C-alpha positions in Angstrom: -21.2 -13.5 -105.4 -21.6 -17.3 -105.4 -20.2 -19.4 -102.6 -17.7 -21.2 -104.8 -16.3 -18.0 -106.3 -12.7 -17.8 -105.2 -11.5 -14.6 -106.9 -12.7 -11.1 -107.3 -13.3 -10.5 -111.0 -12.0 -6.9 -110.9 -8.7 -7.6 -109.3 -8.1 -11.3 -109.8 -7.2 -11.8 -106.2 -8.9 -14.2 -103.9 -12.0 -13.1 -102.1 -11.9 -11.9 -98.5 -13.8 -15.0 -97.4 -11.4 -17.4 -99.2 -8.4 -15.6 -97.7 -9.9 -15.8 -94.2 -10.6 -19.5 -94.6 -7.0 -20.1 -95.7 -5.7 -18.0 -92.8 -7.9 -20.0 -90.3 -6.6 -23.3 -91.7 -3.1 -22.1 -91.5 -3.4 -21.0 -87.9 -4.9 -24.4 -87.0 -1.9 -26.1 -88.6 0.5 -23.9 -86.7 -1.3 -24.5 -83.4 -1.2 -28.2 -83.9 2.5 -28.3 -83.2 3.3 -30.9 -85.8 5.1 -28.8 -88.3 8.8 -28.5 -88.7 10.6 -25.2 -88.0 11.1 -24.5 -91.7 7.5 -25.2 -92.5 6.4 -23.1 -89.5 8.4 -20.1 -90.8 7.0 -20.5 -94.3 3.4 -20.8 -93.0 4.0 -17.8 -90.7 5.1 -15.7 -93.8 2.1 -16.9 -95.7 -0.1 -16.0 -92.8 1.3 -12.5 -92.6 0.6 -12.0 -96.3 -2.9 -13.2 -95.9 -3.4 -11.0 -92.9 -2.2 -7.9 -94.8 -4.5 -8.7 -97.7 -7.5 -9.2 -95.4 -6.8 -5.9 -93.6 -6.6 -4.1 -96.9 -9.9 -5.6 -98.0 -11.5 -4.5 -94.8 -10.1 -1.0 -95.1 -11.4 -0.7 -98.6 -14.9 -1.9 -97.6 -14.9 0.5 -94.6 -14.0 3.4 -97.0 -16.8 2.4 -99.4 -19.3 2.3 -96.6 -18.3 5.7 -95.3 -18.6 7.1 -98.9 -22.0 5.6 -99.3 -23.1 7.0 -95.9 -21.9 10.5 -97.0 -23.7 10.3 -100.3 -26.9 9.3 -98.5 -26.5 12.2 -96.0 -25.8 14.6 -98.8 -28.8 13.5 -100.9 -31.1 13.9 -97.8 -29.9 17.5 -97.3 -30.3 18.4 -101.0 
């Protein structure tokens, strides 16, 4: 995957890395203390959406790794 690729071709959603970068930028802006209350709430909501998406991506990657490990172990036994 190239560094400038922003979406996953299979799902059309942003890559994990792109979402993490957005989340980090969002957290920085929230910590700056310069946003209005309405903007703070909107950014918090967006942050929660990004967080859930990142967690989902990590869980999917973990499952894939576990499945690959199991396949590898099964092929070594057979």
